[in-house]
Every structure is written in C-alpha cells, then in structure tokens.
N, C-alpha and C positions, 0 to 999 in steps of 0.2 A: 237473496247475494249473500256470499257466504264472507262471514265475518272474521277480523283476526282475534277475535277474542274467545271464538267456536274453535278450540283445541283439537276437537274432531274432524273437524272439515276443512281446516285450514292447514297446508302443509308451508312451514317456515321455509323448509329446504328448499323445497322448489322455488320458493317466492324467494330466493336468494339467488336461487342459481337464475332464474330468469332476470336479475337485476342484474349480474355479472355478463354475462352473455349478452346483452344487448347494448349496442354502442350508443345508442340514443335514449337511453332511457335515464329519467331524471334521476337525482343521487341522494337516495335513500341512505339513513344511518337505520341497519334493520335492527344494530342493539337499542337504540332508541324506543324505536317501534315495543319490541319486548319489553323494556322497562316500562313501557306507558301500559304495556296488556298488563304487566304482573300488578302496578298501580292500580288500574280500574280493577281488577280481581284483586282481593285480598288472601284469598283462598287459595291461589294458585302457589305452588312451591315449586314453582321452575326455576331455571336457575337464574341469578344476576348477575348478567355479562359486567366483565372489568371496564369495558368503555362505555358503560351505562350511567348516569347521574346517579343511579340509586346506588350502585357498587363504589362509586368516588365520594359517597358521604359517609365519614366516620361515624359508626354505631355509638362508639363512646369516647368522648372526647377528655381527656385525663390529661394530668400534666406528663405523666410516665410515657403514653404513646406521642405526646410530642414532643418530649426530649430527643424519644427512640426514634422520631421519626428521619426520614429524610429530605433535607432541605432540596427543593429543586431550586437550578440557577436562576438570580433575577434576569440577567442576562444573557441572551442565548449565544452559544458557542463561537459564532462567526462574528462577534463583539467583541470578547472577552480573548481572542486574539489578534496583535494585530496584523499577522501575515493574513491570515483569513480575513479580516477587515478591508486590508488592500486589496486581495482578493474579489472578495464581492463589489468592491467600488470599483474596480477594473473591467469584472463583467459588466456590472449595470452600465457604465459608460459606453461599453463595447456595444452592449444590446441597443442602448440608445441610438448610437452612432450608424449600427447596421443597418435598424428599422429606418431612419431617418433616410438614409440612402436608398435603401428600397424603396420605400414610396416617391421620393424625388425623382427615381428615372420613371417613374410609372405616370408622370403630371401628364403628360399630355394623353395618354390612356384615359385618366380620370377627367381631363377637361372636354376630352370626346363624349364620355357616356353622361355628364352633367349636361352638353350641350342636345344628347339627342332625348334626355328624358326630361328639358326643359317644358316642351310644349305639354306632355301627359303632365307635368307638375302645374303650368300655369291654367289648366283646365279642372286640377283638381283642387287648385286654391279658389277660383273661378265658383265653382258647384259648392264648396263649402262658404263661402261668403252668402252666395245666394240663400243658399238654406241657412244661415245664421239669420240674416235680415229679415226672411219671413216666416221663421221662427218653422220651418218643415218639422224639425225632430218632435215637437207637440202634437203634429196633424191626427197621426194614428191615436194618441191617447181621446184628443177631441172627437173625433169620429165615432171611440167607440163609446164614449157617455151619452151622443145623439141617438146610436143604435139602442143603448137602453133605456131612454127615454128619461134620463135624470136631465130635466131641465136647468135646474136650478145651477148645477154644477157643469154641464155646458157653457151656461151663462157667463160663469167666474172665469172658466178658462178662456173663451172666447175675447172676455176683457181684460185678461191677463195678455194675450195674444195680442191685440190691439197697440196695448202699451209699447210692449216690444219691440213691434215692426214701427211704429212711431219713434222711439227714441234710437233703434237701431238704422232707420231709415237715415233720420240726423247724421248720425257719426260714420253712414258709408258714405252718405253725399259731401261732407265736408273732408272725409279722408281722399275721395276721388277727386273734388276739387283742388287740394294740396298737392295731390301727385300729378295733376295735370297741370299746374302750376310750376311745379319741379320740375316737370318733364321739358317744358318752355324756357325756362331759367337754363337747363342743361346748355342752350343753344350759345351762351355767354360763359358758361363756364370752362376752368381749364381742362387742357387735352387729358391730363390723366383723370379728372373726375368724369369726362366724359366716356372713358374705356371703364373707370371702375366702378360704376352706377350700373350701368349694362352688364356687367360680369357678375357682380354682386346680386341682380336680380335672376340671372341667369343662375347662378350657383343655387340660390333658395328654391325656385323651382324645379330646378335638377335634384334636388335633394327630399323635395315635396314627391316627384314622380318616380322615385325608389321602389321596385316593385319589392317585396319584404322577403323575397326568398332570393335577391342577387345586390347585396350590397356593394357600396361603392370601391370600398378599398379592399385590395386584395390581402390575404393573410400572409404576414412575410415570416411570423415562426408559428409552425405547427408545432404543437403542446400534445405530447401523447395522452390518451385517454389511459389513466390507470386505477384499477379500482381500489374503495379503501380497502386497509386491511383491519379486521374485526377479530376478535376473540372466537365466534364462531365460525370465520374461514380458518383460523390457526388450528382449534379442536379438529375441525373435519380433516384438513393436511396430515397433522399428528394421527389418525386413526387410520389411516392408508398406509401409514409406513410398514405394516405387518411386525411390530414390536409387541409382543405378548404382552408385557406389564401394562402398555398403553391401553391394547385392545380391551384386557379385562378388566382395568380400571373404568374404561368409557360404559361398557356393557353395565357394570354394576351400577356406577355415580352418574352416569350421564358427562353433561359438561363440567360440572364440578370436578371431573378426576383430575382436570388440569388448570391447576391456578396459576393466577396471574397477579404478581407481585406488585405491579404497578400499571396505570393507564397505557394503553397502546397509542402511542404518540409520534409525531414527525418527528425525525432526526436525520436533519441534510435534506439530501436526496431522496427521502424514504421512511418507510415506518419501523419502529423499533418495539418489538413486544418484550417482556421479561418472564419467564416462564420458571413455575416451577414443575417439573416431570412427577409422574405420579411413584410413589416409594419403589425401588429395587429399579428406575428406569433412570438410565446415567446422562448427562448430555453428549457422551460420545457415541451412545449408538443412534442418536438423531443424527449428527454429524455424519457417520460414516454412510448414511440414507439421504445425503442431500439432494440428490438426483430427484430419488422421490418425493421428497419434501417439497421442491420443486416442481415437481408435476401436481401436486395434492394442491397448491398454491393455484396453479395456473399461471406461473409465472417464469420467464428465461431463468435456467441454470444461474445465469453470471448473476441474476439480482437477487438470489439466496443466498445469505452469509449468516448462519449460525455457528454459533462461539459459545463454549463451556466456562462457566465462571467458576472454579476449583477451590478459589478463595471463600466461598459464599457457602457451596456442598457441591458434592459432583451432578446433583440432578437440577442444578440451576443453568436454564439453558438463555443464551440473549440471541434473540433472533432481530436479524436487520432485513428488511425485504426493500430492494431499490427501487426508483423508479424504471429505472434504465440498466440493460445488460450491462456489467464494469467493462466487460472486453469491448462493446461496441460503443464506451463512451470517450469522448477523443483523452489521448492522454496530455498529463499537464504536463507545460514544458519545465527542464531544470531551474529552480529559482538561482543559481547559480551562475546561468548563461547570461543574465539580463545585469549581474553586480558589476558593475567598475572595479578595476584594479583587483587587488588579492583578495583573499580570504584567511581568517584567523580562525585555525583547526582548533583552538581552545572553544570553539563556539560550537554549537550543533550543527552538524552537516543534514541536510535537509536528502532523505535518502528513497521517500517513495511518496504515496497516497493512501490512505484508508479507501474502503468501499464506501465512505461518506463524502469521497473528493477531499479530506482533508490531507495536509501535507504533515509527515512523518518523519522525524529527524532522532538522529542517533547523535549520541557522543562517543567518540573516538579515543581521548586520552583517558587513561584508567581501565581501558578494557582491552579486549581483543575479543574480532570478529571472526565467526566462524559460517561459513555459508555452504549448503549442500542441494544438490537435488537430482533428479537423473539427468542424462544429455538432453539440449534443446530446450530447455526451460528459464532463461535467462542467468544462468549462474555468473556466467562472465560479465554480463550487460550488471549485475548487480554487485559483482567487486571492483569494476571500473568506476560506480559513482564516487566511494568513499576515498579511491584512491585519486581521482581527480579532484577532489576538491584539497585533498593533501598537498597536489601537486601545486595550488594557487595560493599555497602558502609558502613565501618563497623561504621560509626559514624551517621547514619541514624537508626532511632527508627523505629520499626515495629509492627502495630497494625492489624492484619487478623481477619475479620469477615466472614465466610460463613454462610449465612442463610439456604442456600438450603441443606445443609448438604452432599453432593456428595463427598466430598473431593478435591476438585479444587486446593483448596490454602494449602491443607496439607502439601506439602514440605517446606513450608514457616513455619511451624509450632516450627521448630529446633530452628529458631532465631526472631522468632516474640516477643515482651516484652507482649503481650495479644493475646491471640488467642481463637476464638471458633466456633465450627460447628456442626451444627444442624438443625433441622426444629423445634422444641420442642420452650415452652415455656422461658426455663430456658437459650438457646441462645439468645433469642430476648432480655430477661433482661439484660444478659451480655451486650449486643450493648448497649443499652440506657445506663447502667450504665457508658460505655466507653464515652457515648458523653458528659454525665454529667460532668467526668472528664476531657474529653476535652475541655469543656465549660470553666473550673476553668482553665485550662493549658494557654488557650490563655491570661486569665484575667492577669495570672502571668506574662507570656512574655511580654504582654502589658506593664504590671510594669515595668521589666526588663529594655526594649527595653528605655522607659519616664525616666530612672535613667540613661541611657550612656550619655556619653559626644559627641557634633554632632560632634566632630572629630573623633569620633571612629563609629557613628551610624547615617550618617548624611541625612540619606531617611527617617530613621524611620521603616526602615524592618530588616530582617535578612539578612544579608550577607554571601556567603561560607567562609569567614572570621571567622566571630562570629558565624558561625554551629561550627567549630572546637574547638572550646574554652570552654572547656568540664565544666568547673568552672560556667560560666553562665546559664548552660541548653536550648540553643537555638538550639541546633540539629536538624537536618530536623527531622520529626515526619511525616509519612506516615499513613494514616489510610487507610485501602481498607476493604471497603464493597461489596459483592458480594452479588448476589440475593437479594438488599436491599428493594425489593417489601416486603419480608415476612416481613421486619420490619416496614415499612411506612405505611402497612396496618393490622399491628397490633390491633387486639379490645383495648386493655388495656395499650399498650406502642406508639401505631403509633404516633398520634397526640403530645406528647413529643419529642419524638424521631426527626420528622420532623422539627419542630421547633429548635430544639439544631442542629440540621444538617445544617440550615439556617444561622444560626446564625455563627457555626464556619467555612461555607462555605466563609460567609461575610467578617469575620473577619482575619480568621487564614493566607489568602493568605501571609499576610506581615510578619507573625508572624512565620514562617517556619514549617508551620503544613499545610499539605498537603491530601486533602479529594479525593481518589479514590472510585468512585459511579459505580455500576454495577447493572443493571435491566432488566428483560425482560419483564416486563409488564409497559409498561411508560404512565401512564395515570394518572389522577389527584390527584386520591385517592393512587397510589401504588408508586407514587414522585411528592412529594409539588410542587409547580410551584416557591417557593423561593429555593429551591435547582437546580431544573434546569434553573432557569434564571440567575443565579448567578454563575453558572461553565462557568471559563473561555477556558476550552479546551473541545470539546465533539466529539464522534467518534460513529457513528452511522453505526449498519451491516443493514441487512435486516429486513425493519419493512414490514408493510404491509398496512398502510393506513396514509393518511396526517397528522392526529394528533398526531399520535405517533413520525413520522418522527420531526414534530416541536416540540416538547418535547425535544427529544433531540437534536435537531441542531439547534435550536430558531424558532424565529416566523417568519415566512413568508419564511422560507428556503424552504419549498416546492413551494412557486411562484415564487423564484427567481430560480428555475431550480436545487436545491440542493435535490434529491430525492434519497434515501435509497430503495424506493418501487421500483427500478429499477431494482435490483440484482437479481439473478435469483438461483433457487435451488444448482447450482454448484457454485455459488460465495462464498463459507465458507471461512472467514477469511478476507473478503474484505467486506469495506464501507464506507463512508465519513470523513473524517477528517474535523474539524473546529475549528479554533482557533490557530494551530500551525504555521499556515501561512497568509499571507496576503487574500489569496484565499483558497475555500474550496478545499480540496484534496483528490482522490481517494486512498485508501492505501490498501493493501493487508497484515496483521498484521504477525511479525514473529511467528515461531510456536515451541513451547519448550516442548516437549514431556515429561510424567511422570519422566522416569529414567534419561533425561539430568535435569530437575529440580532438583532432586534430587542430583547430581553431584555439580550443582550450589550452592545451599544453604550448602551443605558439607564445600564447598569451602568459601562461606562468614561466615558459623559459624566458622571456623578456624581463619577469618579474625579478627571475632570480639571477639574472645579468646584473639588472640595478642596483640588486644587495649585493651581491660579489657572493653567492651560495651555490652558484654551478660550478659542481664538482664532478671524479670520477667518470664513470661510464658516457656521461652528458657530454664531456669535454673532449672525449676522445681517450682518457687514461684507460689502460687495459686493467683490468684485475688480476692480479696475482695468479699465474696456473700453480698449481702445487707440484713440487720439483719430484717426488714420489710419485710415479703413473702408478694406475693399477696393474699393470701388466710386469714393473719390474719388482712389486712386493715379495715375490716368489724367491726373485732371483738374489735380491738384497740379503733375504734370511740364508740363501745359502752362501755366500759370499761371506758371513760373518759368523756362520756353525761350521765349522771343517767338518770331513767326511770322521773324524777321527771321534767326535760328538755326537753320541745319538741321541741324546734327549740335554732340553737347556730350560731353564727358568723363563717365563715371558717377561719378567723383570729382567734378568740378564741381557735377553736380544733386546728389548726396548733401548736398553743401554747401547749397546753395540750397532743398532740403526743409527741412533744419534749419532753416532761416534764418525758412521759412517759417511752421514749424510744429514748434518745438522739442519739446512735449511727445511729437509723434505720431515725428517721424524724427529726435530729438537720437542715439539709438545706431544709426541704421541704417547698415549698411555696404555696400559696393559688392557684395559675394557676396547679401547679402540684397536687394540692388535687382534683381540679375540673377535672383536667383529668383522674388522678384513677378511680376516680367514675363514669365517663363519661361510660365507659363499663359494668354497672350494671344496666344503666337506671337511676342514680341520677343525678340530674340536680339541682344546686342552685337557689336559687330565695331570692327577700326581706323577712328581717329577722327582727322582730321587737325587741331590746335588748335595756342594760343599760351598756353604757361604763364605766368600772371598775376605770379610773382615772377621769374621769370626774362626774361621777353621772348620767350623763345626758343620756335620750333615745333617740334611732336613727335606721332607716332603713338601715340594709347594706346586703351585700351578705351573705346566710347560707344555713344550709340545715335541715331537718324536718327529728327527729329522727326516725320516723314512716318509713320512706323510706329506713332508714338502717335496720330496725328489717325485714321487707319484704322482702329485698334484702338477709340477711341472711338467712330468711327461705326457698327463692327460692333455694339459693345455697345447703342448707343443703338438698333440696329435690333431688338436682341433683345428690349429692353424694348417698344418699341412692339408687337411679335408678340405675347407676352406679354399686354402689357394688353388689343389686340385680341381 
C-alpha cells in the first residue's frame, strides 16, 4: 500500500487533483496533511505551507515581533459596519422566510411521503423491538463460542441473555399494555387528540421507513461546491502564467519561491491570500494575466480578483477568489432607493459594491469625480448614481450636460437648474457658457467665505452647515458633464472650456462646487491634463491601454498594478475606484434603470418644491443664450476695424467689440478672443501700433484684418456649397 510518507511513490499533486475534480470527495486539507507528513518525518526539509499549523506558530515570540505584528480584528467586518450588519440580518430573515415558504408549499407532498413510508417504518420498528427483546444482536457471538467449545464463556453469555430477555420482556409487556390502554382511551378523547395521535404515529413510522438515499425534505437552496483555496493551489496557478521570474524561482526553490505573508482565510464570500512574489516580479505582471490565473485556479474569470498593494511594495499581491462569479451574482439595489425623504449630500454616497459584496461609498464634497471607460461599459450609469444622490438633497443645485445626446441624464432634467443634451454646437456652447458662469460663481463664493468670521468658517471652506444657509448662497453645486470629450475636443470651444474646467476643478473643491466629468475618450486632446491631474476621485471602467488607464487613474497607476485593462467584456459596471479610500478598490457600481431614475427624480422634485429650491431650467426658465453667436464674430470684427486699418491690437479689438455689443462682448478677454479665432485659422502676432493714452508706438499682440476678410470669404463659400 502506498504511504503518504513515501515521497518517492506518492504523488501529492495527483492526489490534490483527484480531490478537486471529484465533486463527492471528502473535504481534506492537503496542507494539513503535508504538515503532518513533515511532523512525522523531521528529516524532511519540504516546504511548510502557510495554511498549515506549523506555519502559523511563530518560531520566536519576542516583544518586537508582537509590537510589529498586524492585529487581526476581533469582530468580523460585517459586525463592525452597521450597514453590513443590517444587510446580513436582512438576508438571514429573507433566507428563513424563503425556506419556510418553500417547505410550506410542499407539505402535502411530505405528508404523502410519510404515509407511504409508514408501513415500512412500522415493520422496521417491530423487527427492531423483537430483536431487542430477544437479544438477537448477541446471537452470533453465542453461536461462535459454542463452535469453539468454550463452555464457560458460552454459559456466561447464555445467563446474560436470559436476564436481558426476562427484563426486556417485562418492559415490552408493560409498554404494549399501556399502548393498548391508551388506544382504548382514545375512544373518549377529544377530536383533535384522535387525529393528532395517529398523525404522530404515522410521522414516526414514516421517518423510520425513510430510505437512506431519499430524504423527506427537498433542498430549498442549492449550495455550490467550491474547493478550498490552498497555498499549493495558488503556487501551481502562478507557475503556469508564463512569467519568467516566477517560473525560474519555482524551479530553483520550489514552493518556497512564493511567500505568503498571512494565512489564507475566508474573506466574505471567498478566500483571501496575501502574497509576496519573487524578486523582480510585480503585482502588475500577474494582474495583466488575470485570465490565465483564473484558468490556473480552475475558477470563472469573474471569481478571480488580483490587486496590487504598492503602499507595501510593488511585488505584494492581494488575491481574492470568490465563490461565485461577480457578473452572475445578483446586483444589490441602490440603498437610497429604500430611504424615505431626502438625502444629505454631506454624507457618503453609496456608489457600488466590491467583489466581496460590501457597499462602497464616496464623499462628494471637497473632491471632484472623474469617470472614464471605452463605450458600452457603464460610464453613464456610474455618472448617474452620484448625481441622483445629489438630486435627493433639496439644497443641492444641479447642472447637467449630456454632450452625446443619447438621453442618459434625461431623468435629471426635471430637477436641474441648467440642462442641455445633444451633439450639436449649441449644446457645446451652452456647456462653455456654464463653465464661464461657474468660474464667476467660484469667485463670488470665495468672496463670501473671505467675509465670514473665523468662528463660522475656520477652514475657509464650505461646510454642510454653511451649505444649508440659503442667504449665503453656498449650497452644494453639482455639475455633471457626460461625454465631455465632445466639448473639450470641440474646434471652437474646446480650448477655453478645458482652461475653465481646470480652474474650476482646482478652486471649486473648497467652495462647494463639485464637478463630475465622464469621458469615453481619455486622451490629451479630449481630456486636458489639468482636469485629469486635479480630480480627487477617479473611477475607471474597462479601457484598452496603459495611456488611457493612467489618464483616468493617475500617473504610474498602471505601473503600480492598478490596471483597468484587466476587465473583460462581461465586467460591465466594474472598475477601479481611486481616491475614495487609502487603497484602490475594485467596485461594481449600482445600476439604476430609466423608470427607477424617473421615480427618484419625481421624489427629488417634490422635495425641492417643498423646500422652495426648484429653480432654473426645472421650472421653465431658459438659460441666457449668448448674444454673440459664433457666426457673427468675424463680421463684428470687420465692423469695428475699418478697411483703412490693416492691423489692430487684440486689447484694442476687445474694447471696440465691448462698445459694439456690451451684452455679448462685455466680459471678453484677449485670451478668449484668441481662442475664438483659432478655429478659423487666425493667429495673433506682433503688431505695431500707437497707444492712445500715451501717444507712443509699440509692438503688441494683434491681428491682421486681411486674415479676417479671408476667413469670412472662406466661410461664405462653405455656406454657399451647403446651400447648393
């Protein structure tokens, strides 16, 4: 017989494969078996696995090791979080009610089974009673002693049998007499007793007659069989990834090449392993091979979630393997759907769930949110969640702009002070005007905060208390820009919009202004680096390359193993969240469909009407349209610059335009004028002119009137071609 202690003949890997592949195999901890092998053979220098008792016993118990050790929590995570505790209790009660209802509907079936099995059970009970009374269990032993002619032992067993039969016969006779008496007494018993006693007897006989392979009750909940994650399984999976650093280390050192910094433990509905990879191998090398890692673990791709821990070192890998595919797990409802009344935006906003099913929240005040992904992976749905939360705060003002025009933010139109949706130039221009207004609003709020006493505003920023004081006008102002690449890459408005957004995102954080920017094309042209670099909270769903990944999640995120490129086609709504906690988090956003969003915004509108905070577009007030249209700027310049003046300074030009149309050009700056002329191919250069105040000549930035006339001629030609 092959012994586990004989390593020359016993294949431990084959044994583990047989265990894993057999669904009916007994659950055996192979690591514990290996530890037992090492204990039995002290000379064996094989690896001591992390999840074995030997590995968990510290070789040296010193004060330094205790002080530097990581204390494990006394209570599990679901007991330390009120939300998770409520969720767990809700699940437990729901599970109990479901199981009860499941079996209650099958009571007739169970009663029929018991009735059919009762005769067989009665026969079994009768046979068992006879065997007990006459001590048939010892008959084989007595016969054996008689055949061996051990007379004294046979006589001793016979006397013991006689005593047993005598007393058991008396007990059986009394029991039978009492049963018959009780049966006769049932003739005068109440009706309920006449039914209850036979039913009890049938139940007992039916249970006694139950076949071993056919239980009475059906299975209400089928629990999936999931193999236990062990260090040997993890090492084997890492070995097949094709990473040379891991393969070479395992070839030289065996399982010792992979270090486990803590025992593999249950963490929510799955297993957690903290791993130190071999020198020179980073967590990112493993993360980008997530599909091969899942194949090595023989688990669905949606169950395997490797994460880097760059704050420890680049080679630290946190591997979480769930019991069920995250995509197949039913999505949890958004917690704010069940809350009555409004919501205080100063509180954390439930944003999604992590692979363990725990609710992940984000803080909107004092930060800005940047969301990015390739098309079709839940970017607009992720944008909608925090904006809907803001809508439920009746004191928060909403500005919503959808530059794609697909209607993703349409449910919010009824509660938005400013709203526009479309792919046309008019929508892009309204977005630009909104950013201009937002810049002015930031300046106004800064002045208000500066004038407040330190006792009221000690940190020079808007607090939840100040946001509730209507007279100050410091309420939360949430501006959502979906598909913002259409605005930032616009030929005419893109440059100025990017500059304004950068200023707002830098200054508005402390002023109660919250910018939520979503893009499906995260590149330098479509997403200015000043905007992406200053966003405090970032959420990146699936992207295809390192550049896009780092544009959303921050410089060196890809290098540190935070890679949204690992998400597969089925991982819709799943992304990396950075900035909401100390470490990057994998989050599956809550999904709110269109009809549900309409119900939420209906409730939000009612709250705002009651609070008297419904304004702007929501009550039919049309946002002011610019008097200076894009197609009249060139004509206005020709109006204020006569043909006799070949060149003019830009500062002189802005003054003349302001005099011509104060409403349109009153706030026009030289930089804005330069940006507005750039789409027409007109650039500024050094122009000689005379200062009207001093009468002295000088070279300053200006334009050539000939460039304007050429641009007008080209524009009119294009119009003629379109008309034809």
